C-alpha positions as CSV (number, residue, x, y, z in Angstrom):
1,X,82.9,12.5,10.9
2,X,86.3,13.3,11.8
3,X,87.6,13.2,15.2
4,X,89.4,16.2,16.7
5,X,93.3,15.5,18.2
6,X,92.8,15.8,22.0
7,X,95.1,18.8,23.2
8,X,97.6,17.2,25.6
9,X,98.4,20.0,28.6
10,X,101.8,19.8,30.4
11,X,102.9,20.8,33.6
12,X,105.7,22.6,32.5
13,X,105.9,24.6,36.1
14,X,105.8,21.1,38.2
15,X,108.8,19.8,36.1
16,X,111.1,22.4,37.9
17,X,113.4,21.5,40.3
18,X,112.6,23.0,43.9
19,X,115.7,25.5,43.7
20,X,114.6,27.2,40.5
21,X,111.0,27.7,41.9
22,X,112.8,28.8,45.1
23,X,114.8,30.9,43.4
24,X,111.6,32.4,41.1
25,X,109.7,33.2,44.1
26,X,112.7,34.9,46.1
27,X,112.1,37.6,44.0
28,X,107.8,37.8,44.4
29,X,105.9,38.9,47.0
30,X,104.8,36.7,49.5
31,X,101.4,36.3,48.7
32,X,102.2,35.0,44.9
33,X,103.8,32.3,47.2
34,X,101.3,31.0,49.2
35,X,98.5,30.9,46.2
36,X,100.8,28.8,44.5
37,X,100.1,26.4,47.3
38,X,96.9,25.4,45.9
39,X,98.3,24.4,42.5
40,X,99.2,20.9,43.8
41,X,100.5,19.0,46.9
42,X,103.5,19.7,45.8
43,X,103.8,22.8,46.6
44,X,101.3,23.1,49.4
45,X,104.4,23.7,51.9
46,X,107.4,25.3,49.5
47,X,106.2,28.9,50.7
48,X,107.2,27.9,53.7
49,X,110.6,27.1,52.8
50,X,111.0,30.4,50.4
51,X,114.3,32.4,51.6
52,X,112.6,35.8,51.4
53,X,109.4,37.5,52.7
54,X,108.0,40.2,50.8
55,X,104.8,42.0,52.6
56,X,103.5,45.2,52.0
57,X,100.4,47.5,53.4
58,X,99.3,51.4,53.0
59,X,95.5,51.0,54.1
60,X,95.0,51.7,57.4
61,X,91.3,49.8,56.7
62,X,93.2,46.3,57.1
63,X,95.7,46.9,60.1
64,X,93.9,43.9,61.8
65,X,93.8,41.6,58.8
66,X,98.0,42.7,57.4
67,X,98.8,42.5,61.1
68,X,97.2,38.6,61.2
69,X,99.1,38.3,57.4
70,X,102.1,38.9,59.0
71,X,102.1,36.5,62.3
72,X,100.4,34.0,60.2
73,X,103.5,34.1,57.6
74,X,106.3,34.2,60.2
75,X,104.8,31.7,62.5
76,X,103.9,29.3,59.1
77,X,107.7,29.4,57.8
78,X,109.8,26.6,58.5
79,X,112.5,27.2,61.5
80,X,114.8,25.3,60.1
81,X,115.0,27.7,56.7
82,X,117.3,30.8,57.1
83,X,115.7,34.3,56.1
84,X,118.4,35.7,53.5
85,X,116.0,39.3,52.4
86,X,113.2,40.7,54.3
87,X,111.4,43.4,52.8
88,X,108.2,45.2,54.8
89,X,106.4,48.3,54.0
90,X,103.8,49.1,56.6
91,X,102.4,52.5,56.3
92,X,100.4,54.6,59.0
93,X,98.5,51.6,60.1
94,X,101.5,50.3,62.5
95,X,103.3,47.0,63.0
96,X,104.4,44.8,66.0
97,X,108.4,44.5,66.0
98,X,108.1,41.6,67.8
99,X,107.1,39.2,65.2
100,X,110.5,39.9,63.1
101,X,112.7,39.2,66.4
102,X,113.0,35.6,66.1
103,X,114.4,35.9,62.5
104,X,116.8,38.8,63.0
105,X,119.6,35.7,62.8
106,X,123.2,36.3,61.5
107,X,121.6,34.6,57.9
108,X,119.6,37.9,57.0
109,X,121.7,39.7,54.2
110,X,119.1,42.2,52.7
111,X,116.4,44.4,54.5
112,X,114.2,47.3,53.3
113,X,111.5,48.2,55.8
114,X,109.1,50.7,55.4
115,X,107.5,51.5,59.1
116,X,106.6,53.8,62.3
117,X,109.0,55.3,63.9
118,X,108.3,53.2,67.4
119,X,109.0,50.2,65.2
120,X,112.5,51.6,63.8
121,X,113.6,52.2,67.2
122,X,113.0,49.0,68.6
123,X,114.3,47.4,65.7
124,X,117.6,49.1,65.2
125,X,120.1,48.4,67.6
126,X,119.1,44.7,66.6
127,X,120.0,45.0,62.9
128,X,123.4,47.0,63.4
129,X,124.2,43.7,64.7
130,X,123.5,41.6,62.0
131,X,127.3,40.3,60.4
132,X,126.1,39.2,57.6
133,X,123.9,42.2,56.5
134,X,125.0,43.4,53.1
135,X,122.2,46.0,52.2
136,X,120.0,48.1,54.6
137,X,116.9,50.6,53.3
138,X,115.2,52.4,55.7
139,X,112.4,54.4,55.6
140,X,109.9,56.0,58.4
141,X,106.3,55.9,57.9
142,X,103.8,58.7,59.2
143,X,103.3,62.5,58.2
144,X,106.3,64.6,57.2
145,X,106.5,66.7,60.0
146,X,106.3,64.0,62.1
147,X,108.3,61.2,61.0
148,X,111.8,62.2,62.0
149,X,113.4,60.9,65.1
150,X,116.4,62.1,67.1
151,X,120.0,60.9,66.5
152,X,120.2,56.8,67.2
153,X,123.2,55.9,69.2
154,X,125.4,53.2,67.3
155,X,126.1,50.2,69.7
156,X,128.9,49.1,70.6
157,X,128.9,45.8,69.5
158,X,128.0,47.7,65.8
159,X,129.9,45.1,63.0
160,X,128.9,45.6,59.7
161,X,131.5,44.5,58.0
162,X,129.7,42.8,54.9
163,X,127.4,46.1,54.6
164,X,127.3,47.1,50.8
165,X,124.7,49.6,50.8
166,X,122.7,51.8,53.2
167,X,119.8,53.8,52.5
168,X,117.8,55.7,55.2
169,X,114.6,58.0,54.6
170,X,113.2,60.4,56.7
171,X,115.8,60.9,59.4
172,X,116.8,63.8,61.3
173,X,120.1,64.8,63.1
174,X,121.7,61.4,61.4
175,X,125.3,63.1,61.1
176,X,126.9,61.0,64.3
177,X,125.0,57.8,63.4
178,X,126.0,57.5,59.9
179,X,129.8,58.5,60.6
180,X,129.6,55.9,63.0
181,X,128.0,53.2,61.2
182,X,130.5,54.1,58.5
183,X,133.4,53.7,60.2
184,X,132.1,50.5,61.5
185,X,131.5,48.8,57.6
186,X,135.1,48.8,55.6
187,X,133.0,47.2,52.8
188,X,130.2,50.4,51.9
189,X,129.9,51.3,48.8
190,X,126.4,53.1,48.5
191,X,125.1,55.5,50.6
192,X,121.6,57.3,50.0
193,X,119.8,59.9,52.4
194,X,116.8,61.6,52.0
195,X,115.6,63.7,52.9
196,X,118.3,64.7,55.0
197,X,118.0,67.2,58.1
198,X,121.2,67.6,59.8
199,X,123.1,70.5,60.1
200,X,126.8,68.8,59.6
201,X,128.1,65.7,58.4
202,X,131.5,64.7,58.6
203,X,131.8,61.1,55.8
204,X,135.1,59.8,56.0
205,X,134.9,56.5,53.7
206,X,137.8,54.8,51.9
207,X,135.6,52.5,50.4
208,X,132.4,54.3,49.8
209,X,131.5,55.0,45.9
210,X,128.1,56.2,45.3
211,X,126.9,58.8,47.5
212,X,123.2,60.5,47.5
213,X,122.1,63.2,49.3
214,X,119.4,65.3,49.3
215,X,119.0,68.1,51.9
216,X,116.2,69.4,53.4
217,X,117.1,71.5,56.9
218,X,116.3,74.5,59.1
219,X,119.7,75.6,59.8
220,X,123.4,76.0,57.8
221,X,124.8,72.8,56.4
222,X,128.3,71.9,57.1
223,X,129.5,69.2,54.9
224,X,133.1,67.3,54.4
225,X,133.4,64.3,52.7
226,X,136.7,62.6,52.7
227,X,136.3,59.6,50.0
228,X,138.9,58.9,48.0
229,X,137.1,56.1,46.3
230,X,133.8,58.3,45.5
231,X,133.0,58.0,41.6
232,X,129.1,59.3,42.0
233,X,128.1,62.3,43.9
234,X,124.6,63.6,44.1
235,X,124.1,66.5,46.3
236,X,120.8,68.4,46.2
237,X,119.9,71.5,48.8
238,X,118.3,74.4,49.0
239,X,121.4,77.3,48.1
240,X,120.7,79.1,51.6
241,X,122.0,75.2,53.7
242,X,125.7,75.5,51.9
243,X,127.7,77.2,54.3
244,X,130.8,75.2,54.6
245,X,131.8,72.6,51.8
246,X,135.0,70.7,51.3
247,X,135.2,67.3,49.0
248,X,138.2,65.4,48.7
249,X,137.4,62.2,45.9
250,X,139.9,62.0,43.2
251,X,138.0,59.7,41.6
252,X,134.8,60.9,41.0
253,X,133.9,60.4,37.3
254,X,130.0,61.9,37.5
255,X,128.3,64.4,39.7
256,X,124.8,65.8,40.0
257,X,124.2,69.4,41.8
258,X,120.7,70.8,41.8
259,X,120.5,74.1,43.8
260,X,117.1,75.9,44.4
261,X,115.4,79.4,45.4
262,X,119.5,80.7,44.7
263,X,120.0,84.2,45.8
264,X,123.2,86.9,45.8
265,X,124.3,85.8,48.5
266,X,124.2,82.2,48.0
267,X,126.1,82.6,44.4
268,X,130.0,82.2,45.8
269,X,128.8,78.8,47.5
270,X,127.1,77.1,45.0
271,X,129.9,78.2,43.0
272,X,132.4,76.2,45.7
273,X,130.4,73.1,45.0
274,X,130.7,73.5,41.3
275,X,134.3,73.7,41.3
276,X,134.9,70.7,43.7
277,X,133.0,68.5,40.8
278,X,135.8,69.8,38.1
279,X,137.5,66.5,37.8
280,X,134.1,64.9,36.3
281,X,133.3,63.2,33.3
282,X,129.7,63.7,33.5
283,X,128.2,66.9,34.9
284,X,124.5,67.4,35.6
285,X,123.9,70.8,37.0
286,X,120.0,71.8,37.8
287,X,119.6,75.7,38.7
288,X,116.6,77.5,40.0
289,X,117.0,81.2,40.7
290,X,115.6,83.5,43.3
291,X,113.4,86.5,42.5
292,X,115.7,89.1,43.9
293,X,118.6,87.3,41.3
294,X,117.0,88.6,38.3
295,X,116.8,92.1,39.1
296,X,120.2,92.6,40.1
297,X,122.4,94.1,37.5
298,X,124.7,91.9,35.1
299,X,127.8,93.9,36.0
300,X,127.5,91.4,39.7
301,X,127.6,88.8,37.6
302,X,131.0,89.8,35.8
303,X,132.3,90.1,39.5
304,X,131.4,86.9,40.7
305,X,132.7,85.2,37.6
306,X,136.4,86.7,38.1
307,X,135.9,85.5,41.7
308,X,135.3,82.2,40.9
309,X,137.7,81.8,38.5
310,X,136.5,78.7,36.6
311,X,138.6,75.7,36.8
312,X,139.4,73.4,33.9
313,X,137.4,71.2,33.7
314,X,139.7,69.0,31.4
315,X,137.8,65.5,31.6
316,X,134.2,67.3,31.1
317,X,132.4,65.2,28.1
318,X,129.0,65.8,29.0
319,X,127.3,68.3,30.8
320,X,123.3,68.8,31.3
321,X,122.3,71.9,32.5
322,X,118.7,73.0,33.7
323,X,118.6,76.7,34.6
324,X,116.4,79.9,33.7
325,X,118.3,80.8,30.3
326,X,118.4,84.7,30.0
327,X,121.2,86.9,28.7
328,X,123.2,86.9,31.5
329,X,123.1,82.7,32.4
330,X,124.3,82.7,28.3
331,X,126.8,84.3,29.1
332,X,128.0,82.6,31.8
333,X,127.3,79.1,29.7
334,X,129.4,80.4,27.1
335,X,132.3,81.5,29.5
336,X,132.3,77.6,31.0
337,X,132.7,76.3,27.4
338,X,135.7,77.7,27.3
339,X,136.9,75.6,30.5
340,X,136.0,72.3,28.7
341,X,138.4,71.2,26.4
342,X,137.2,67.5,25.6
343,X,133.3,68.6,26.1
344,X,131.5,65.9,23.3
345,X,127.7,66.7,24.6
346,X,125.9,69.6,25.3
347,X,121.7,69.4,26.8
348,X,120.0,72.4,27.7
349,X,116.7,73.0,29.4
350,X,115.1,76.3,30.4
351,X,113.2,76.5,33.2
352,X,111.2,79.4,34.5
353,X,111.8,80.5,37.8
354,X,108.4,79.8,39.8
355,X,108.6,83.5,41.5
356,X,108.6,85.4,38.3
357,X,105.2,87.8,39.1
358,X,105.6,91.2,37.2
359,X,106.0,91.3,33.8
360,X,108.9,92.4,33.8
361,X,110.4,89.5,35.6
362,X,108.4,87.1,33.4
363,X,110.3,88.9,30.4
364,X,113.8,88.7,31.5
365,X,112.8,84.9,32.2
366,X,112.2,84.3,28.6
367,X,114.0,81.8,27.2
368,X,117.5,82.8,25.5
369,X,118.3,79.5,23.7
370,X,118.4,79.1,19.8
371,X,115.5,79.7,18.1
372,X,116.0,75.7,16.4
373,X,115.7,74.0,19.5
374,X,112.2,72.1,20.2
375,X,110.1,74.7,21.5
376,X,112.8,77.3,22.5
377,X,113.0,75.3,26.1
378,X,115.4,72.2,25.2
379,X,118.3,72.5,23.5
380,X,121.0,69.5,22.0
381,X,124.4,69.5,21.1
382,X,126.6,66.6,20.0
383,X,130.0,65.9,18.8
384,X,131.3,68.5,20.3
385,X,134.6,67.0,19.9
386,X,134.9,67.6,16.3
387,X,136.9,70.5,15.1
388,X,135.5,73.6,14.9
389,X,131.7,72.3,16.3
390,X,132.1,74.2,19.5
391,X,132.4,77.5,17.5
392,X,129.7,77.2,15.7
393,X,127.7,76.5,19.4
394,X,129.4,79.2,21.0
395,X,128.6,81.7,18.1
396,X,124.9,80.6,18.2
397,X,124.7,80.8,21.6
398,X,126.4,84.2,21.4
399,X,123.7,85.5,18.7
400,X,121.0,85.0,21.0
401,X,123.1,87.7,23.6
402,X,122.3,91.6,22.7
403,X,123.7,94.9,23.9
404,X,124.8,95.2,27.8
405,X,125.3,91.3,27.9
406,X,127.4,91.2,24.5
407,X,129.5,93.7,25.7
408,X,129.9,91.7,29.3
409,X,131.1,88.1,26.8
410,X,133.8,89.9,25.1
411,X,134.9,91.1,28.2
412,X,135.1,87.8,30.1
413,X,137.0,86.2,27.3
414,X,140.3,87.6,28.8
415,X,140.0,87.0,32.9
416,X,141.3,89.6,35.1
417,X,142.5,89.3,38.7
418,X,140.1,90.7,40.5
419,X,141.3,94.2,42.1
420,X,140.5,95.5,45.5
421,X,138.0,97.9,44.7
422,X,136.2,95.0,43.0
423,X,136.8,92.5,45.7
424,X,134.8,95.5,47.9
425,X,131.9,96.2,45.9
426,X,131.8,92.3,45.3
427,X,131.3,91.3,49.4
428,X,129.2,94.2,50.0
429,X,126.4,93.5,47.3
430,X,126.9,89.7,48.2
431,X,126.8,90.5,51.7
432,X,129.1,88.1,52.7
């Protein structure tokens, strides 16, 4: 009887050097590092020297256990090893911030916290004094209507000279706070505010390259952005909030503009925002119209188009638009395409307004995109830089326009200066 060859099992994990193991474990949740300690004697105390702590709990029933786990982890760590990365997510169960105080040292570079408001208030002044900090992400846990906090003062000792990334979630009235932090961070490159609940922001940062703003407030927004190095902008807001808007970013290359519940009196403000990003090469526009805007005559939109006087988007190569593509909006799109000489890619997505109640409104909101699209919802056109390709697309879109809208389309080909009488009619109808 033939003997089966014995299988030799090699422990390749134990052959790895400690430095490589620590590098791998630093990118995994802490409980994985603790579990590794039961495999062999060599790994028994390895978790205590990992330069990162990653703990997470969102269940109220585990409040006591999670608190004990945090205390055990921080008590068992090797105090001679600096903590470089800290990620602590604790939902509505609460957390004792005093556990973290001994570990908020100068070696801490990356912080990601999701904690109740009280813990953030006690830790925030300490965090703003960490000179080695490179990335900071803070999210307030709790209910939507209770997690917003009052403005936090910027300590006089705030010296975040290495901070590159700042993400804040769930704060309110943080305009002065953000302005103070930006003034103390010469290396700041990435800022994200979701949702931004405040009425003014005057942000001046020479180094900022990426800005993500999601506005959700009860008061009008006064926004002034002086960021000469800004390359990417994401601006999302209900249209009613935008009152005073100024953007000075000559290096801007990509922008995402999202406006919801657009009424006629908001059209000019929305147009000002779109005009401010005329130098981008990639533009995504998402517009959700209100119930009121669909009941107005098309002549109002002609006045708006002339009043806005669309600039020439000379660098725009990719355009993505999500809107309700009625005859009016197809006319607006064709007028927009006439200002994009180097456009190469065009993606259109039809979205029905959420407040279409009557049958006539639903009929007016029906998609006017070309029938050749997938389910008459999405249309994509590429290689528009090829000779006559964009003319074919414009011709295809024009075939979806009939009657009065078509007459408006041909009238728009030669923009005229807005007369004083038309300007009076425009301001009266838009309630300016």
